[in-house]
C-alpha positions as CSV (number, residue, x, y, z in Angstrom):
1,M,0.0,0.1,0.0
2,S,1.3,3.2,-0.7
3,L,1.7,6.2,2.0
4,E,-1.9,8.0,0.0
5,R,-3.4,4.9,0.7
6,W,-2.5,4.9,4.6
7,S,-3.3,8.1,5.3
8,L,-6.4,7.9,3.8
9,V,-6.7,5.0,6.0
10,I,-6.1,6.7,9.1
11,A,-8.3,9.5,8.4
12,V,-11.4,7.6,8.0
13,L,-10.8,5.6,11.0
14,L,-10.1,9.0,13.0
15,L,-13.3,9.9,12.0
16,A,-15.4,6.4,12.4
17,A,-14.0,6.8,16.4
18,A,-14.6,10.3,16.4
19,Q,-18.4,9.2,15.4
20,Y,-19.3,6.4,17.7
21,G,-17.5,8.3,20.5
22,L,-19.4,11.2,20.1
23,T,-22.3,9.2,19.9
24,I,-22.4,7.2,22.6
25,Y,-21.2,10.2,25.2
26,A,-24.1,12.0,23.9
27,L,-26.4,9.0,24.5
28,R,-25.5,8.3,27.8
29,D,-25.7,11.7,28.9
30,L,-29.8,11.7,26.9
31,Q,-30.0,8.2,29.4
32,R,-28.5,9.8,33.0
33,R,-30.6,13.5,32.7
34,P,-33.7,13.4,34.3
35,S,-34.9,16.1,31.8
36,V,-34.3,17.2,28.0
37,R,-35.5,20.2,25.9
38,G,-38.8,19.2,24.6
39,N,-39.2,16.7,27.2
40,N,-38.7,13.9,24.5
41,K,-35.7,11.8,25.0
42,V,-36.9,8.8,22.2
43,A,-36.8,12.2,19.6
44,W,-33.6,13.5,21.1
45,G,-32.1,9.8,21.0
46,L,-33.1,9.2,17.0
47,V,-31.6,13.0,16.5
48,I,-28.3,11.3,17.9
49,I,-28.4,8.3,16.1
50,T,-29.4,9.1,12.5
51,L,-27.7,12.4,12.1
52,P,-23.7,11.4,12.0
53,F,-21.6,14.3,14.2
54,V,-24.7,17.0,13.5
55,G,-26.7,14.8,16.0
56,P,-24.6,14.2,19.1
57,L,-22.9,18.0,18.6
58,L,-27.1,19.7,18.3
59,Y,-27.9,17.9,21.3
60,T,-24.8,18.4,23.5
61,Y,-25.3,22.0,22.5
62,M,-29.2,22.0,22.9
63,G,-30.4,19.3,24.2
64,P,-29.9,19.1,28.4
65,T,-31.6,21.3,30.8
66,S,-31.1,20.4,33.5
67,F,-27.7,19.5,35.8
68,L,-26.6,15.9,36.3
69,P,-26.6,15.3,40.3
70,R,-23.4,14.6,41.6
71,E,-22.6,11.2,42.8
72,R,-21.7,11.3,46.8
73,R,-18.7,9.4,48.2
74,A,-20.1,7.7,51.0
75,N,-16.6,6.8,52.6
76,R,-15.0,10.3,53.5
77,A,-10.9,9.5,54.5
78,A,-10.6,10.6,58.0
79,P,-8.1,12.9,58.5
80,R,-4.7,10.9,59.6
81,S,-2.7,11.6,62.9
82,A,0.7,12.3,63.3
83,P,2.7,9.4,64.0
84,R,3.9,9.8,67.9
85,R,7.5,9.9,68.5
86,G,8.8,6.5,70.0
87,S,6.1,4.5,69.8
88,E,7.3,2.3,66.8
89,D,9.8,0.7,68.6
90,P,10.0,1.2,72.7
91,G,13.4,-0.8,72.5
92,L,15.3,2.2,70.4
93,G,14.8,5.6,72.7
């Protein structure tokens, strides 16, 4: 294969990866949001799937109307206390 053909193959693969990445991101975001503009998640899902590149970008720009709630961490790390001197080995003191 020539260099021109390889560069074309790489460009097509990069564009396909960008398209699928945007689509997956938009669909996942659509699933997680409690509400979207127009209150019609099915219509937004169809727009995202049927319009390559434009659908996910259009959804990202116009679709979301609510903020996603942050997940709270149940395990907060307790503050560490400073080690006491001489407590490691009482025989070395």
